MIPABA-901759 format. One record per residue: residue number from 1; z, y, x of N, C-alpha, C in turn. Coordinates in steps of 0.1 Angstrom, whole numbers, m for minus. Each point is the difference from the previous one (the first is absolute). Example, Ala and Ser with C-alpha at 12.3 -4.5 7.8 and 13.67 -1.06 7.14 Angstrom:
# MIPABA-901759
i_n.Z_n.Y_n.X_ca.Z_ca.Y_ca.X_c.Z_c.Y_c.X
1_78_m57_132_0_12_m9_0_12_9
2_m7_11_m4_0_11_9_8_11_m8
END
This chain:
# MIPABA-901759
i_n.Z_n.Y_n.X_ca.Z_ca.Y_ca.X_c.Z_c.Y_c.X
1_m308_119_m191_m3_m4_13_m15_4_3
2_m3_4_12_m14_4_3_m9_m13_m1
3_m12_3_m3_m10_m11_m1_m2_m7_13
4_m3_m13_m1_m4_m7_12_m14_m4_0
5_m8_5_9_m15_m3_m1_m3_m14_7
6_9_m3_10_m2_m12_8_12_m8_m1
7_m1_m13_m1_12_m9_m1_7_0_13
8_m6_4_11_7_1_13_5_14_3
9_m2_9_m8_5_14_3_14_2_m3
10_7_9_7_14_3_m2_2_8_m12
11_9_m4_m9_3_8_m12_10_11_4
12_m1_11_m7_9_11_3_14_m2_m3
13_3_m9_m10_14_m1_m4_3_m15_m4
14_13_m3_m1_4_m12_m7_6_4_m13
15_1_m9_m10_6_2_m12_13_m8_m1
16_11_7_m3_13_m6_m1_1_m5_m15
17_10_m9_m2_2_m6_m13_14_2_m4
18_1_4_m13_14_1_m6_4_m13_m6
19_2_0_m13_2_m13_m7_m12_m2_m10
20_m8_m9_3_m13_m2_m7_3_m3_m15
21_m7_6_m9_1_m2_m14_11_9_m6
22_7_7_8_11_9_m5_m2_14_3
23_m13_4_2_m3_14_4_5_10_m11
24_0_m4_m12_4_10_m11_14_4_1
25_8_m9_5_15_2_1_5_3_14
26_m10_2_9_4_4_14_10_12_1
27_m2_10_m8_10_11_1_14_m4_m4
28_1_m9_m10_13_m5_m4_6_m9_11
29_m9_m9_6_5_m8_11_5_8_12
30_m6_12_1_4_8_12_15_4_m1
31_5_1_m12_14_5_m2_10_m9_8
32_1_m13_m2_9_m8_8_m3_0_15
33_m13_1_3_m4_1_14_6_13_6
34_m1_11_m7_5_13_5_15_m1_2
35_7_m6_m10_14_m1_0_5_m9_12
36_m7_m11_2_4_m9_11_m3_7_14
37_m11_7_1_m2_8_12_10_11_2
38_3_7_m10_10_11_1_14_m6_4
39_4_m11_m6_13_m6_3_0_m5_15
40_m11_m6_4_m1_m5_13_0_10_11
41_m7_11_m3_m1_11_10_14_7_1
42_5_4_m12_13_7_0_11_m9_6
43_0_m13_m4_11_m9_5_m1_m3_15
44_m12_m2_5_m1_m3_15_3_13_8
45_m4_12_m6_3_12_7_15_3_0
46_6_m4_m11_15_2_0_7_m9_10
47_m5_m12_1_6_m9_10_m2_6_14
48_m11_5_3_m2_6_13_9_12_2
49_2_8_m10_8_12_1_15_m4_2
50_5_m10_m7_13_m5_1_3_m5_15
51_m10_m9_4_2_m6_14_0_11_10
52_m9_10_m1_m1_11_10_12_8_0
53_6_3_m11_11_10_m1_14_m6_2
54_1_m13_m1_13_m7_2_1_m7_13
55_8_6_10_0_m6_13_6_m15_0
56_7_m3_m10_5_m14_m1_m11_m10_m2
57_m11_4_m5_m11_m9_m3_m10_0_11
58_3_6_12_m9_m1_11_2_m13_8
59_m2_m11_m7_2_m13_5_m13_m8_m2
60_m2_m11_8_m13_m8_m1_m4_m3_m14
61_9_m6_m8_m4_m4_m13_m6_11_m9
62_6_12_1_m5_11_m8_m12_7_6
63_m1_m1_14_m13_5_6_m11_m9_m4
64_2_m13_m1_m11_m9_m5_m3_3_m14
65_10_3_m8_m2_4_m14_m8_12_m1
66_3_10_8_m8_13_0_m15_m3_4
67_m2_m9_10_m14_m4_4_m7_m6_m12
68_7_m8_m8_m6_m7_m12_m3_11_m10
69_8_10_m2_m2_10_m10_m12_9_4
70_m1_3_13_m12_8_5_m13_m8_m2
71_1_m13_3_m12_m8_m2_m5_0_m14
72_10_m2_m9_m3_m1_m15_m5_14_m4
73_5_11_5_m5_13_m4_m15_1_4
74_m2_m5_13_m14_1_5_m10_m8_m9
75_4_m12_m4_m8_m8_m9_m3_6_m13
76_11_7_m6_m2_6_m12_m10_12_1
77_2_8_11_m9_12_2_m14_m5_2
78_m2_m11_7_m14_m5_3_m7_m5_m13
79_8_m4_m10_m7_m6_m12_1_9_m12
80_10_9_m1_2_8_m12_m13_7_m4
81_m7_7_9_m12_9_m5_m10_m8_m7
82_m4_m12_5_m11_m7_m6_4_m7_m13
83_13_m6_0_5_m7_m12_1_10_m12
84_7_11_2_2_10_m10_m13_7_m4
85_m9_1_10_m13_6_m3_m8_m8_m10
86_1_m13_1_m7_m9_m10_7_1_m13
87_13_m1_m1_7_m1_m13_0_14_m7
88_1_11_7_1_13_m6_m14_7_m2
89_m9_m2_10_m12_8_m1_m13_m9_1
90_2_m13_m1_m11_m10_1_m9_3_13
91_7_4_10_m7_3_13_m1_m13_8
92_m11_m7_m1_m1_m13_7_m7_0_13
93_m7_11_3_m8_1_12_9_2_13
94_m4_m7_10_7_3_13_m11_m2_11
95_m1_10_9_m10_m1_10_3_m11_10
96_m10_m4_8_3_m11_9_10_4_11
97_m1_12_5_9_4_11_14_1_m6
98_2_6_m12_13_1_m6_6_m14_m3
99_m9_m9_m4_5_m14_m3_4_m7_13
100_m7_2_11_3_m6_13_14_6_5
101_1_13_m2_13_6_4_12_m5_m8
102_m2_m1_m13_10_m5_m9_5_m14_4
103_m10_m9_2_3_m14_3_7_m1_14
104_m4_9_9_7_0_13_15_3_m1
105_3_11_m8_14_4_m2_8_m11_m8
106_m7_m6_m11_7_m10_m8_3_m12_9
107_m9_m5_7_2_m12_8_10_2_12
108_m1_12_6_9_3_11_14_1_m5
109_2_7_m12_14_1_m6_5_m14_m5
110_m9_m8_m4_4_m14_m4_6_m7_12
111_m7_1_11_4_m7_12_14_6_5
112_1_13_m1_13_7_3_11_m5_m9
113_m3_m1_m13_11_m4_m9_4_m15_3
114_m10_m8_3_3_m14_4_9_0_12
115_m3_9_10_8_1_12_14_4_m2
116_1_10_m9_14_5_m3_8_m11_m7
117_m6_m7_m9_7_m11_m6_5_m11_10
118_m9_m2_10_4_m9_11_12_6_8
119_m1_13_3_11_6_7_13_m1_m8
120_m1_2_m13_12_m1_m9_6_m14_0
121_m9_m10_0_5_m14_1_7_m3_13
122_m6_6_11_6_m1_13_14_6_0
123_1_12_m6_13_7_m1_10_m9_m7
124_m4_m6_m11_10_m9_m8_3_m13_9
125_m10_m5_7_2_m11_8_11_3_11
126_m1_11_7_10_4_10_13_2_m6
127_0_7_m12_13_4_m6_8_m12_m4
128_m7_m11_m5_7_m12_m5_2_m10_11
129_m11_m2_8_1_m11_10_7_3_13
130_m1_13_3_6_5_13_7_13_m2
131_10_1_m9_5_14_m4_7_7_12
132_6_m7_9_7_6_11_m9_8_10
133_m13_m4_0_m10_7_9_m9_9_m8
134_3_2_m12_m9_8_m9_m3_14_6
135_11_7_3_m2_14_5_m6_0_14
136_2_m10_8_m6_0_13_m15_m4_0
137_m4_m8_m9_m14_m4_m1_m8_10_m8
138_5_5_m11_m8_9_m8_5_15_2
139_m3_5_12_3_14_3_m11_8_m6
140_3_13_m2_m9_9_m7_m13_1_9
141_1_0_13_m11_1_9_m9_m12_m2
142_6_m12_m1_m8_m12_m1_m7_m1_m14
143_7_5_m10_m5_0_m14_m13_9_0
144_1_12_6_m11_9_1_m12_m6_7
145_3_m7_11_m11_m6_8_m7_m11_m8
146_8_m8_m7_m6_m11_m9_m8_6_m11
147_5_11_m6_m8_6_m10_m13_6_5
148_0_6_12_m12_5_6_m10_m11_3
149_5_m11_5_m9_m11_4_m7_m5_m12
150_7_m2_m11_m6_m5_m13_m10_10_m6
151_3_13_1_m10_10_m5_m13_m1_8
152_2_0_13_m12_m1_9_m8_m13_m3
153_7_m11_m2_m6_m13_m3_m8_1_m13
154_6_6_m10_m7_1_m13_m13_9_1
155_1_11_7_m11_9_1_m11_m7_9
156_4_m6_10_m10_m6_9_m8_m12_m6
157_6_m8_m8_m7_m11_m6_m8_4_m12
158_3_11_m7_m7_4_m12_m11_10_4
159_1_7_11_m9_10_4_m15_m4_0
160_m3_m13_5_m14_m4_0_m6_m2_m14
161_8_m2_m10_m6_m4_m13_m10_10_m6
162_4_13_0_m10_10_m6_m13_0_8
163_0_m2_13_m12_1_8_m8_m13_m2
164_7_m11_m2_m7_m13_m3_m8_1_m13
165_7_7_m10_m6_2_m13_m12_10_0
166_2_10_9_m10_11_1_m13_m6_5
167_0_m11_7_m13_m5_5_m9_m5_m11
168_6_m4_m11_m8_m7_m10_m7_10_m9
169_m10_m5_m7_m6_8_m11_4_m6_m13
170_2_8_m10_5_m4_m13_m10_2_m11
171_m2_m10_m8_m10_1_m11_6_m6_m13
172_m7_2_m11_4_m5_m13_10_10_m6
173_8_m5_m9_9_8_m8_11_6_8
174_5_m7_10_11_5_8_12_3_m8
175_3_m8_m10_12_1_m8_11_m8_6
176_11_7_4_11_m7_7_10_m5_m11
177_9_m10_4_8_m7_m9_13_8_m4
178_3_10_8_13_7_m2_m2_15_m1
179_11_7_m2_0_15_m1_1_7_13
180_m1_m8_11_1_5_14_m8_m10_8
181_m2_4_13_m9_m8_8_8_m10_9
182_m4_m12_0_5_m11_9_m11_m6_8
183_3_m4_12_m10_m5_9_m7_m12_m6
184_8_m10_m5_m6_m12_m5_m8_2_m12
185_2_11_m7_m8_4_m12_m13_7_4
186_2_10_9_m12_8_5_m10_m9_7
187_4_m9_8_m9_m7_9_m9_m9_m9
188_4_m4_m12_m8_m8_m9_m12_8_m5
189_0_13_1_m10_9_m5_m12_1_9
190_2_m5_13_m10_2_10_m12_m9_m3
191_m12_4_4_m12_m8_m2_m2_m9_12
192_8_1_10_m2_m8_13_10_m11_0
193_m1_m8_11_9_m11_3_14_6_4
194_10_m4_m7_13_6_2_10_m9_8
195_m6_m10_7_8_m10_7_10_6_9
196_m4_10_8_8_7_10_12_6_m7
197_m2_8_m11_11_6_m7_9_m10_m6
198_m6_m11_m5_8_m10_m7_10_m6_10
199_m5_m4_12_8_m6_10_10_9_6
200_m4_13_3_9_9_5_11_4_m10
201_m4_2_m12_10_4_m11_10_m11_m1
202_m4_m13_m1_9_m11_m1_9_m2_12
203_m6_3_12_8_m1_12_11_10_1
204_m3_13_m5_9_10_0_12_m3_m10
205_m4_m5_m12_10_m4_m10_10_m11_5
206_m6_m10_7_8_m11_5_9_5_12
207_m6_8_9_8_4_12_10_11_m3
208_m1_7_m11_10_10_m4_9_m4_m11
209_m5_1_m12_9_m4_m12_3_m15_0
210_m9_m8_4_2_m15_0_11_m3_10
211_m1_6_12_10_m3_10_14_6_m4
212_m1_12_m5_13_7_m4_7_m8_m11
213_m8_m5_m10_7_m8_m11_6_m13_6
214_m7_m6_10_5_m12_6_13_3_7
215_1_11_8_12_3_7_11_4_m10
216_m3_7_m11_10_3_m10_6_m13_m6
217_m9_m10_m3_4_m13_m5_10_m7_10
218_m4_0_13_8_m6_10_14_7_2
219_0_13_m1_13_8_1_9_m4_m12
220_m6_m2_m12_9_m3_m11_4_m15_1
221_m8_m8_6_5_m14_2_12_0_9
222_0_8_11_11_2_9_12_6_m7
223_m3_10_m8_11_7_m8_7_m10_m9
224_m7_m7_m8_5_m10_m9_8_m11_7
225_m5_m4_12_7_m10_8_13_5_5
226_0_13_4_13_6_5_10_2_m12
227_m5_5_m11_8_3_m12_7_m13_m5
228_m8_m11_0_5_m13_m5_11_m6_9
229_0_5_13_11_m5_9_13_8_m2
230_m1_11_m8_13_7_m2_8_m8_m10
231_13_m1_3_9_m8_m8_2_5_m14
232_2_14_m1_4_6_m13_m12_2_m9
233_0_m5_m12_m11_3_m10_m1_15_m2
234_11_8_0_m1_14_m2_m7_7_11
235_3_m5_12_m7_6_12_m15_m3_0
236_m4_m12_m5_m14_m4_m2_m7_10_m9
237_7_2_m12_m6_9_m10_m1_14_5
238_10_5_7_m1_13_5_m11_2_10
239_m2_m10_9_m11_1_10_m13_0_m7
240_m2_m9_m10_m13_m1_m6_m3_12_m9
241_10_6_m5_m2_12_m8_m7_11_7
242_3_1_14_m6_10_8_m15_m2_2
243_m5_m12_m4_m14_m3_2_m8_0_m13
244_6_1_m11_m7_m1_m13_m10_10_m2
245_3_13_2_m10_11_m3_m12_m2_10
246_3_m3_12_m11_m2_10_m9_m12_m4
247_6_m11_m4_m7_m11_m4_m9_3_m13
248_5_7_m9_m8_4_m12_m12_9_4
249_2_9_10_m11_9_5_m10_m9_7
250_4_m10_7_m9_m9_7_m9_m7_m10
251_6_m6_m10_m7_m8_m10_m10_9_m8
252_5_12_m4_m9_9_m7_m12_5_8
253_2_1_13_m11_4_9_m9_m11_3
254_5_m12_4_m9_m10_5_m7_m9_m11
255_7_m2_m11_m6_m9_m10_m13_6_m6
256_0_13_m5_m13_6_m5_m10_2_11
257_5_3_13_m10_2_11_m7_m13_3
258_7_m11_1_m6_m13_4_m9_m4_m12
259_5_1_m12_m8_m4_m12_m13_8_0
260_1_13_2_m12_9_0_m10_m4_11
261_5_m3_12_m9_m3_11_m7_m14_m3
262_8_m9_m6_m6_m13_m3_m11_1_m11
263_3_8_m10_m9_1_m11_m13_7_5
264_1_10_8_m12_7_5_m9_m9_9
265_7_m8_8_m8_m8_9_m5_m14_m6
266_8_m6_m8_m3_m13_m5_0_m2_m15
267_4_11_m8_1_m2_m14_m11_7_m8
268_m13_m4_3_m11_6_m6_0_m1_m15
269_6_m11_m5_0_m3_m14_12_5_m7
270_9_7_7_12_5_m6_m2_12_m8
271_9_3_m9_m1_11_m9_0_13_7
272_m9_9_m3_m1_14_6_13_7_m4
273_5_m2_m12_12_7_m5_12_m4_8
274_1_m13_4_10_m4_9_1_7_13
275_m12_2_6_m1_7_13_5_14_m2
276_m4_7_m11_4_14_m2_15_1_m2
277_6_m9_m8_14_0_m3_8_m3_13
278_m4_m9_8_7_m3_12_m1_12_10
279_m11_7_0_m2_12_8_10_11_m4
280_2_2_m13_9_10_m5_15_m4_3
281_3_m13_m3_14_m4_3_3_2_15
282_m10_m3_9_2_1_14_2_14_4
283_m7_9_m6_1_15_3_12_7_m5
284_3_m4_m13_10_8_m7_15_m5_1
285_1_m14_0_14_m5_m2_8_1_13
286_m5_m4_12_9_1_12_5_14_2
287_m8_11_0_6_13_2_10_4_m11
288_m3_m5_m13_9_3_m11_14_m7_2
END
């Protein structure tokens, strides 16, 4: 990293972090990372290919699944270069502009993935609680409009973040906690008062992923209530089986995300290794 003559001067780069204390075995650690990335990219691409080529799958549930696959691919592409750069080539430097661009894409895609999981829960809610009106409510045109609205929402709320960060000057070591840039991590490197970023970032998290998770929870409350009213235990099991994969995806997405957000904002005494592991789980497991 370039030298800093003044504690208030802007540094040229941030330094990303791999797994502290394990630098000697980073090339070996990269092997499972590469395998997981390869499986995730090939698997999600194959899902998209199957859905596109099979006319029988041009239905709301599979369109939402294709949206989820596209979002996961975007998240992988946004994080692959810096993570593998660290483990394979010990390339830890990232310029401020590149870091701001990366965090914009990561947080935008996070919001989009949260939105897609909400749409998938809405799909299950309609299919189980109001099956006779499923095709009339979830038309392809309406699905496309909902998807577009959530994409625009994600981009609109995240767009200010890089510009808010660009106002600050950064001093000191500028060593980030992860192998990629996150808003809550980068803003701690600023020499100035970060109250505005803190409040805005928290507001965005609550109004997007916080609200989405609450609506997903309420939809499952209604789904369980409807399923329990079904007389046959076999019918109950069949209905719930259609939700299992989605529920697993929701838990894998939200638990590490919420944990990571809480640790960054309130867990100053928490283990640095815990932050790093949660970050990798959050990036690698849901797409896989």
